[in-house]
C-alpha positions in Angstrom: 10.8 -18.6 36.5 8.0 -16.3 35.6 8.5 -13.9 32.8 8.5 -10.2 33.8 5.9 -7.9 32.4 7.4 -5.2 30.2 6.2 -2.2 28.2 7.3 -1.9 24.5 7.3 1.3 22.6 8.1 2.3 19.0 7.8 5.5 17.0 4.7 5.6 14.8 5.9 5.9 11.2 3.1 8.3 10.3 5.0 11.0 12.3 1.8 12.6 13.4 2.1 14.9 16.4 0.4 14.4 19.8 -2.1 17.2 20.1 -1.0 18.3 23.6 2.7 17.6 23.8 3.6 18.0 20.1 5.8 14.9 20.4 5.7 12.2 17.7 3.0 9.6 18.5 4.2 6.3 19.8 2.9 2.8 19.4 2.8 0.7 22.6 3.0 -2.9 23.4 1.0 -5.1 21.0 0.7 -2.4 18.3 4.4 -1.7 18.4 5.3 -5.4 18.0 2.7 -5.9 15.3 4.2 -3.0 13.3 7.7 -4.4 13.8 6.7 -7.9 12.5 4.9 -6.4 9.5 8.0 -4.3 8.7 10.3 -7.3 8.8 8.0 -9.2 6.4 7.7 -6.2 4.0 11.3 -5.0 4.0 13.4 -6.4 1.1 16.7 -7.9 2.0 19.4 -5.2 1.4 17.0 -2.3 1.7 17.9 -1.3 5.2 21.2 0.5 5.4 24.0 -1.2 7.3 21.9 -4.3 7.9 22.2 -6.2 4.6 20.4 -9.4 5.8 17.4 -7.7 7.5 14.0 -8.5 5.9 12.7 -11.1 3.5 12.5 -11.6 -0.3 8.8 -12.2 -0.1 7.9 -9.4 -2.5 10.3 -10.9 -5.1 8.2 -14.1 -5.0 5.0 -12.6 -6.3 5.5 -13.7 -9.9 7.0 -17.2 -9.1 5.1 -20.4 -9.8 2.4 -21.2 -7.3 3.7 -24.4 -5.8 3.8 -25.9 -2.4 7.6 -25.7 -2.4 7.4 -21.9 -3.0 5.0 -21.5 -0.1 7.2 -23.4 2.2 10.3 -21.4 1.1 8.5 -18.1 1.8 7.2 -19.4 5.2 10.8 -20.4 6.2 12.1 -17.0 5.2 9.5 -15.2 7.3 10.1 -17.5 10.4 13.9 -17.1 10.1 13.8 -13.3 9.8 11.4 -12.8 12.6 13.4 -15.1 14.9 16.6 -13.2 14.0 15.4 -9.7 14.2 12.4 -9.6 16.7 13.5 -10.8 20.1 10.2 -9.6 21.7 8.2 -12.6 20.2 8.3 -16.4 20.4 6.3 -19.3 19.2 6.1 -17.8 15.7 4.1 -19.5 13.0 3.3 -18.3 9.5 0.7 -19.3 6.9 1.3 -18.4 3.2 -1.5 -18.5 0.6 -0.5 -17.7 -3.0 -3.3 -16.7 -5.4 -3.4 -19.1 -8.4 -3.9 -16.6 -11.2 -3.8 -13.3 -9.5 -0.1 -13.2 -8.4 -1.1 -12.1 -4.9 0.0 -13.4 -1.6 -1.8 -13.5 1.7 0.4 -14.1 4.8 -0.7 -14.6 8.4 1.9 -14.5 11.1 1.0 -15.6 14.6 3.2 -15.1 17.6 3.3 -14.8 21.4 4.7 -11.7 23.0 7.5 -12.2 25.5 6.8 -10.6 28.9 3.2 -9.5 28.3 0.2 -11.5 29.5 -1.7 -11.2 26.3 -3.3 -13.9 24.0 -1.5 -15.0 20.8 -1.3 -12.1 18.4 -1.8 -12.2 14.6 -0.6 -10.0 11.7 -2.1 -10.2 8.2 0.0 -9.0 5.2 -1.4 -8.9 1.7 1.0 -8.5 -1.2 -0.2 -7.9 -4.7 1.5 -6.6 -7.9 1.1 -2.9 -8.7 -0.6 -2.5 -12.1 -0.8 0.6 -14.1 
């Protein structure tokens, strides 16, 4: 059975107004899903009200030891969260690179969008510690 083409829309979190209609701008299709995947990765578990298990603990791992086991754990968290909370994607894969001495993390998430005839999409997320 062929998948049905759909249109996906989400609110743009910048809350900028459309110049003609004065409505809040919307993100469509690939951009909407890209923002949703990025929000899942960056949201800390317990941060979203009434959804205690939404998100990942990726940002809490910034100061952990740089080991292959840590990278695998972060990757599994990301894959699990996206499969649980983003039904618009499938064939999800993640690549986690942890900086050796800089305590930063570069994450690339690749996925296919369900119902849209587009190539495999990719989202890059860079996490780094805030220093004063």
